[in-house]
N, C-alpha and C positions, 0 to 999 in steps of 0.2 A: 504494500500500500504506500503510495507516494505522499509525502508530507509537503503541503504547499501553503504559503502565506500570500494573501491577496490584500494589498493596501487599497484604500479607496473602495472598500467592499460595500459601502452603503450607497455608492454612486451608481449610475446607470450601467456602465461597463462592468464595474466591480461585482455587482449583483449577478450579472449573467455569467461571469467567470466562476464565481463561487458555486452557483447552482449547477453549472455544467460539470465541474470537477467533482462535486458531491454525487451527481448521478453516475459518474464514472467510477465511483468507489474510492476516490482519493480521501485522504485525511486533510480537510480544508480548514484553515483558520482565516477568518475575514477580519480585517482591522479597519475601523472607520469611526466617525464621530456621531452618527445618528443612532441613538439608543433604540428608537422605535423600529427602524429598518433592521438593525442588528438583532432585535428580538425576533423579527420575522424570519431572518436567516437561520437563527438557532432552531426555530420550530421546524425548519426544513432540513436540519441535520448538520448545519455549518457551525463550527465553534466560532464565537465572536469575541473580539477584544476591542473595547472602546478606548481609542487612543487618538492623539493628535500627532500628525507628522512632525510638528515642531518640537515634540517631546522626545529628545534623543534617547533617553533611558528606556522609555516604553517601546520605541521602535526597535532598538537593538535587541531588547529582551524578546520581542515577538518573533525575531528571526531565529531564535534558538531552536534547534532540532528540525529546521526546514530544509528540504532538498531544493526547492525552487521558490523564488519570490517573484510574483507578478506585481510590479509597481504601477498601479493604475491611479493612485491618489494624486490629486493636484488641485490647485485653485484655478478654475477655468472660468474666465469672464472677460468681456471686452472693456471692463471698467473697474477701477479700484486703485488704492494706493500701492505704489511700487513695492514698498517695504513688506506689505502683506503677501504679495506674489513671491517675493524673494524668500521670505521665511518659509513658506510652504513648499514651493516648487524647487528651489535650490537647496535650502536647508534640509527640507524633508528628504530629498534625494541623497544628500550627503549622509543622513542618518541611516537610510536604507542600505546604502553602499557599505557603511561602517558595520552594520549588523551582518550583512552577507560575509564580509571579510572576517569578522570575529568568530562567527559560527560556521565558517567554511561551507556556506551554501553552494550547492553544485551549479546553480544557474540563476542569473539575475536578468529578468525580462523587463525592460523599462519602456513604458508607454509614453511616447512623445506626441508631437503634433506637426502637421504640414503648415500650420500658421507661420512657422519660422521662414517659409518661402515667400510669404505674401509681401509684395511691395507696391500694391495699388496699380499694377499693370496687368494686362492680359498675358497669361503664361500657360502654355499647353505642354503636356507630356514632360513635366519636370522630373528630372532624375535626382537621385539622392546626393550626387556629387556636384550638382549644378551650383552656380554662384548664388550665395545668399545676399539679401539686401544689406547695404552698408549700415542701415539702422533698422532694427526690428520695428514692426508696425505698432506694437503696444507693449504694455508691461507683461502680459501673458506670454507673448512670443519671445520677448527678451529673456525672461526667466526660464522658460522651457528650453531655450537654446543653451543657457548656462547649465541647466540640469543635465542636458545631453553631454556637456563637457565633463561633468562630474562622472557620469556613467562611463564615458569613453576612457577617462583616467583610471577608473576602477578596472576596466577591461585590460588596459595597458599594464596595470599592476598585478595582473594574474587572475582576476575574477572572471570566470566564464559567463558570457551573457551577450545580449544584443538589444537593439532598440527598434521599436516599431512606430511608424508614423501613420496612424489610421486617419482617413479623411472623412469628416462629417458623418459620424456614426448615428444610425437611426434604428428604431425597432421598438418592440414592446418595452415598457418601463421608462422610455424616453420622456423627460419632462421639459426639455429645452428646445431642441431643434425644430421639430414640426409643431409642438404645442405653442411656441411663440408666434409662429405664422398663423396658426388657427385662431389665436386670441386677436391678432390684428384683423383677420377676416371677419370676426364677430363684431369688431368695433367699426372702424372706418374703411376697412378693406386693406388688403396687403399692398404696401407701396412697392411698385416695381420701377426699376430704372432700365432704360433701353427696352421697355416692354417685357422684361423678364427673359430676353433672348441672350442669355449668357450660358456658357457651357461649364458644367461642374461635375465633380465626382461625389458620389455618396458611398457609404459602406454599411451594409447590414451588420448588425451587432454580432450575429453568430459567425459571420465570416472573420471578424476581428478575433473572436475567441479561438477559431480554428488556427489563425496565424500565431496566436500566443502559444498554443499547444505545439505547433510546428517549431516554434522557437525553443521550447523545452527539449524537443527531440532532435534539433538540428545538429549536424556533424560539426566537428571542431573547426573545420575550414570556413564554415558559414558564420562563425561567431565574431564579435567585435565590430559588427557592421550595423548601420541603420537601414531600415527597409520601409518603403512606401507600401501602404495597404489601402486598397479601395475595392469596389465591386468590379472594377474593370469595365464599366459601362458608362462612359461619359454621357451626360444627358443635358437637355436644355431646361433651365429652371421652370419656365412657364409650363412646359409639357409635364414635368414632374408634378407640379401643383394641380394641374387639370386632372391628371390621372388619380392622384390621391383623393382630391375632394369628390370626384365622381364615385370612387370606391366607398366613400363615407356617406354618399347621398346628400352632400352639403353643397350649396351653390357657392362657387368661387367668386369672391368679390375682390377686384384689384383696382388700383388707381396708379396711373403712370405719372412719375415725377421726374422732371429734368435733373440730370446729375448736378449741375451747379446749384440748383435750388436745394436739393437734398443734402449736398455736402455743406452748404452754408448753414442750413438749419441745424445739422448735426454739430457743427463747430460752435454755433451759438449755444446749443443745449449743453455741450461739454463745458463751455466757459461758465455758464450760470451754475451748473452743478459743482464745478470746481470752487466757485466762490461761496456756494452754500452746500457744503457736504451733506447737510441734513436731508437734502433732496434725494440722496441715494444715486442709483444708476440712471443715466439719461435714457429716454425712450429710444433715441437714436444716437449712435456714435459714428465718427468718421470711418472707423474700421468696418462697422456694420454696412455702411453705405458702399464702401469699397468692395466688400464681399458680394453684395447684391448687384454690383455693376461691372465686375471684372470676371472674365473667364479664367478658371484655373483647373487644370487636370494633371494627374500624376502618372508617371510611367512606373508600372509594377513588375517590369521584366526581372529585376533582380530578385524579388521575392518569389516569383514563379520558378526561376532557375536554381536558386540556392536553397530555398526553403521547401520547394514543391508546393507553393501556395496556389490554390485554384478556387476562386469563390464558388461556394456551393449554392448559396441562396441568391437568385437573381433579383434585379431591382424590382420588377413587377411583383414577384412573390413576396419580397420584403415589404413593399408598400402595402400589399394586401394584409400581411400579418400585423403591421402597425395599425391599419384601419380597423381590423377586427378587434384588436386589443383595446383601442381607444373607445370603440362602441361598447365593448363589454364592461368598461368601468363607468359608463354613463356620462361621458363628458361631451 
């Protein structure tokens, strides 16, 4: 029986990893902050440890006796103080790497993000070794890039492992990607730039879990590398929305906004929310406008060739699974 630790276990991807490993008969420990989600995981057979990635002692202790650590935990948001992103994403990864080293964990699988590639331009078929922006687009991208450097240094120091960069994960239990668009649809309509005619990659959550398991099984020569992970089915944003809302039986409501207007409004919102932090996260950020207006797709050749990655769940099937789950919870 394989012993595995999953950080970020109460998040979207973390829950899926924990439950898959548990079904496979693994001895799974999930680490996260949400007591309620942790209790749900425990009811399904997953051992849960409530801990914060910023707590080095707790993180290192959780790595004891583990054969593999799947590091899914992160602060993921388009907005927030840099110091908070740094503490969780960089500091937390340092703590996980230290725990793996101290307890001689056999493999460290670090979940990163393709956001590190984004530079507010159209970019297609991005490879893992392509040029990165001179300046990361936001605090999340900046600190996830630094977290990758922590992981790469751990690999250079002898820790076996690899990095995965999954793009736009979706599926049942997702409370961020599609639900945000659906809330916008319910209010004034989804704002689209260029009429939503931008090309993007999505990744069904089960395909990401498959890639993580391939990382655990990967041969030595495949280690120490970062891998792009997507569904391998680039699609047009408007077409995806039309298909998803049709599956849910909900009328898609959109409104086209010129890029300069949207970008200016987002900049103004950012300024006001920076001046008055009590307002929280702006409804729009310049990064969000960039993502909605620029095409970005990834080349997954490296993952196919070195890991044997082949997406099992297609985009249509994945959208159907999300739509059925969303309807089942009465939202």
